[in-house]
N, C-alpha and C positions, 0 to 999 in steps of 0.2 A: 551663924553657927553651922558647922558641917552636919548634914543629916547622917545618922548612924547607918552603916551598911548592914542589910539583912540578907540572910541566905535562905533560899527556898528549901523546904524539907526534902531530903532525898538527893540533893545536889551536892556533890563532893568536890571541893576545890582541888585544882591540880597540885598546889603546894601541900595541902594536907594529904593528898594521895601519895606524893613522893615521900613525905615523912612516915606515913604508915608502911610504905614499902620498905623503907630503911629499917623501921621498927621490927619487921618480921625477921630480917637478916640478923639484927642484934639479938632477937629472941633465940634464934637457932644457936648462936654462939654462947649465950648465957645459959641455955637450957638444952644441951645436946642429948640429955638422957630421957627427954620426954618420949612418950609412947610412939614408936615408929608405926606408920601405916603404909601398907603396900597396895599397889593396884590390884594384885591378885586377891587381896582380902575382900574387895568389893566386886570385882569384875570376873573372878575366876581366872582360868588360864588365858593368857593373852593370845589373841587370834593370829593365824597366819592367812595369807591370801587364799580366798575361796572358802574359808570357814565362816559359818554364820555368826553374825554379831548378835549381842543382846539387843533387845528392843525396849525402848522407853517411850511411853505415851506422852506426847507433848501437851502439857497442861491438862493431863488426863487423857481421855479419848474424845478429843474435840471434833472428831468426825461424826459422832453420834449424840453429843450433848454439849451444852455451852461450856466453854473453856474455864478451867479452874473452879468449877462448881462441884459440889459433892456428887451430882449426877455423873459428870464426866470422870471424876476420880474413882468412884466406886465401880464404874464400868471397866475402867482400866485395871483395877485391882481384881476384878472377877475374871479377867481374861488370862490366857496362859503366860503372858509376859511377866518377867521377873521384876521389871522396873516401871515406875511412874515418875514423871517429872512435873514439878509445879513451881510457881513463883511465890516468894514470900516478901511481903512489905509490911509497913506498920501503920496503924491508925493513929490519929492525933494523940490518943491516950496510951500509945505504946504497945497495943495488942498486936501480935503477929497474925496477919490475915493473908489469904491466898488471892493474889491479883497481879496482873501483868503490867497494865498501863499506869502511867503517873496520874492520868486523869480518868474520870469515871464515865465519860460520855459514850465511848464505843460499846461497852458491854453491860451498862446498867441504865436505869432511867434517871440517874443522878448527873450532876455537872460539877466541874471544877476538880481540883486536886484531891485525891483520896486522902492524902496526909492532913487535910484540913478537917476531916470528919472523925468524930469519935466512933468507937465500935457500935454503940447504940444507934447512932445515926446511919452508919453503913448497913446495919441489919434491917433498916427500913426500906432499902433499895431492892428493886427487882433486877436480878442478874441473869434472868433466863428468857424473858420475852423477846429480846432482840434476836435470839437464835430461832425460837419457835414458840408458838402459843402453848405447845405441850409442856414447856418448861417455865411457864409463868409462875412467879412466886419463888423461884430459886434465889437463894441469898448468897452473899459473899461469905465463904466459910472462914472460920478461924483455923490457924494451924492446929490447935488442939482438937478441933472437930475432925480434921483429917487424920491425925495420929491415932485417935480412938478407933477409927476404922482400919487404918494401916496395921496397927500393932498385932492383931490376931492372925493376919494373913500370911506372915512370913515373907512378904514381898519387900522390895527395897525402894527407896525414894531418892530422887535427885532434887534437892531444894535449891533453887536459884535465889540468892539474896539480891534483891533489887536495890541498886544504889549503895550508899555507904552505910555500914553498920559499925558503930563503936562497940567496944566490949560491953558497955552498959546496955546498949540497944539489944545486943545479941543474947544477953543473959536469960531473958524469958524463953528464948528458943531452946537454948541448951538445957535449961531446967525442964522443959517439956520432954526433950529427948531422954534425959535421965529418968524422969518419972515413968515413961513408957518403956524404958530399957531399949532404946532404939539407936544408940550411938553407933553401933556396928552395922546398922542397916540403912543409914542415911549418909548421903554425900552432899556436902555444901559445894555449890558452884557459884561463881560470880565473875562478871567482867571487872569488878572493882577489887584491886589488890589490897586495898585497905580493909575491906570486909573479910577477905581471906586471912589477913594478918590478925584481925580480931578473933576469928574462929580458931586460928592456930594457938593463940594465947589462951583462949577460954576453954577450948575442947580439943586438945592436941590429938586425942585418940579417934576423933571423928574425921573421916577422909575429906579432902578438899580437892577441887578441880578448878583450874582457871579457864574461863571462856575467853577466847581470843579471836578477833576478826582477821588478824594476819599473824603469821608465824614469826616468833623471834628468830634472830640469826642462828642462835643455838638453842633449840627448844629444850634439850635435855638440861643444859645449865640453867635455863629459865625455871624449869619445873623444880629442879633441886634447890635453887636459891629460895624459892617461895614455898618449898616443902608441900607441893601438891602431888597427887598421885597420877596426874595426867592433864590433858588439855581437851577442850571441846572447841571445835572450829567448823566453819562451813566446809563441805566436801570439796568445793572448788579450790579451796586453799591447799588441801592435801593433794589434790590432783596436780597442782603446780610443783609440789615438792614431795613426791611419793616416797622418797627415801627416808623422810622423817618418821614414818611409821616404824621401819626397821630400827632406826636410831633410838626411838623412844622405847620400843620393846626390848632392845638389847640392854637398856638401862633399867628395865623393870617398870616402865611407865606406860600408862594407857592412853589411847586416842579414841575420842568419840566425835561424831559429826552430827550437824543439825542443818535444817529441818527437812528431811528427805521424804517425799510423798509420791514418788513414781517408781515403777518397776525398773526403769532405766537407771535412775540414781541409786536404787538399792543394789543393782547389779554392779555398778561402778564402785560403790562403797565396799561391797563384799570382796571384789577383786583387789582392793587396796589393803585388805586385812585389818580394817579398823575394828575396835573392840565393841563399840556400841553405836547404834543409830537412834537418834531422837526423831520421832515422826508424829504427824497429825493423824496417821492411819495405822495405829499399832496392830489392830486385828488383821488388817489386810497384809501388812508386812510380815506378821507372824506366819500367816498362811502361805505367803510367797516363799519365805525361807524354808518352810517345811516341804513345799512342792519342789523346790529347786535345790534341796540339800544334796551334797555329793552322794552318789550311789542310788539316787531315786530315779 
């Protein structure tokens, strides 16, 4: 007898990804009147070369605290930056939690896939000691715990959906955004077009951004096809095709770059006119932008 094929949680087959990508195009045809979302709604006026980009703390402020913990996130929220970025995945019992890796070993005292653990089991893990003994006892936060802190600040969040999220998977996330009235202050990001498709179906009024490691031949058509307000990509990719920034801006679409941590890369990104920079050093970048603002 043939052994049934199993799929590792969080792994999204190529065939399913293609079907989900097709589904979002069908969604646009069948539901053209759904709430339009524009890049300027989230990012403000699109930048021109030399203008300062907005700053987003990568997994919080991981230059001063362990990534994706409440310590790192609250430090980023307490800073002058308007945005904070974090990663969202799911426990075995379907609770949205903030964590980057598929497995637990790099940033906790646990082992194995995160998706194999319930929330109760995850909450027993130490997510801070690997960084410094000063953060011993930090836990993996839930998305809800983060939103409780985010809501009163007026700041904005970039939520990267890790792996594939179906509509049912994503429903607890959008329910939390509704509960805290944060749909207009949160942007979903993902490498996975299927997850963006689910977000478009479930929460069309919440902005979405595609993360790409290389640029499509026509970035504007790509963004319009998948109804995202922009793209996030490495700065090196934009440097190879700098005209894409003007093309995207002319279409009302935004461009962000990741993950830039030096003065040299910050200067290059500002010269390109990108709208946002995701960095591990948000406070340092913010100070650099202020010091090097036009006219100072």
